[in-house]
N, C-alpha and C positions, 0 to 999 in steps of 0.2 A: 504494500500500500504506500502510495506516495505521501510525502510529508504534509502537503497542503490538505489532502483529504483527511488524513489522520487528525490534523488540527481542527478542521471544521467539525468532525464528529465529536471530538473531545469538548469543543466549545458548546456543543448542543447537549452535553451531559452524557454522551456515550463513553463507555470504557472500552479501550482498544487493547487487545492482547492476543496471545497465541492460543491455539486449541489446547495445548499442554497446560497453560495457565488456567484456562476456563474449566478444564476437566480435573485439574489438580493432579496431574500425572507427575510421577517421579521421573528423573532422567532415564532410569532403567525401563520404566513402562513405556515411555515415549520411544526409546530406541527399539524396543520389542515391536511396537506397532509399526514403526518405520521399516523394520526388517520384513515384517509380513507383507506390507504394501509393496515394497521393492521386489520381493520374490513373486508376488502375484502378477506384477507387471512383467517380470521375466518369463513367467509361464506363458503369458499371452504372446510375447515376442518370440519365444522359442517355438511355440506351436505354429505360429504363422511362418517362421523361417523353415519349418519342416513341411509347409504346405498342407497342414492338417486342419480339418474342420473340428469344431467342438464335439460333434457326434463321433468322428473318427478317433479323437483323443479319448473320449469316454469309453469306447470299445477297448482301446489299449489298456485302460485303467480298470476295466470291468466296473464302470460307474455309469452315471447318467449325464446327458448334455447339461441339464440344469445344475448339476454339481460342478461341472467344469466352468460354467458361467459364474458360479459363486466363487470358485477358486480365483478366476481372473479378475473378478470385481473386488477382491479383497474383503469378502464377507467375514464378519467376526467369527462365524461358526467354523471356519476353515483353520485347521491346525497347521503349525509349522511342519509337522510330520507329513501331512498330506501335500503341502506345497513342495517339499523336497522330493517326495515319492513321485509326484507328477513330473518333475523335471528329470528324474532318473529314468522313468518309463519312456520319456522322449529321447533319451540318449545322452543326457548331460553327464559329464564325468565329474569326479571329485574335484578336479582342478577347476572345471567350469563353475561348480557350486561355490568353491572357495572364492573365485573372482566375483561372483554375484554378491556374496555376503560381504566381501571386502568393499566392493563399490557402494553397497547400501550403507555401510558404516561410515564411509567417507562423506557421503551425501548428508547423513544426519548430524555429523559433527561440524559441517561448514555452515 
């Protein structure tokens, strides 16, 4: 948000802050959420790079298309375990996973 807009909102009595502040998240909780969101995004990118539809990916995972959609949307009901398993099913190596996790941690610290 630009400085002028922030000042206008604050002048009208609005409190401006981050989602972390609003939700009262600890740095660890915020990092966990950022990691899940980053991996969700990677699942979609990886699936598209493999030219798979959500239906095709669901068959690979023995799951449903709606579950794949939830994975890619970063739904709160999706575990880290499921995110990582979905990447492995599509052929991601341990090195690929390490890069994805490392890049998500760099993004959340900057």
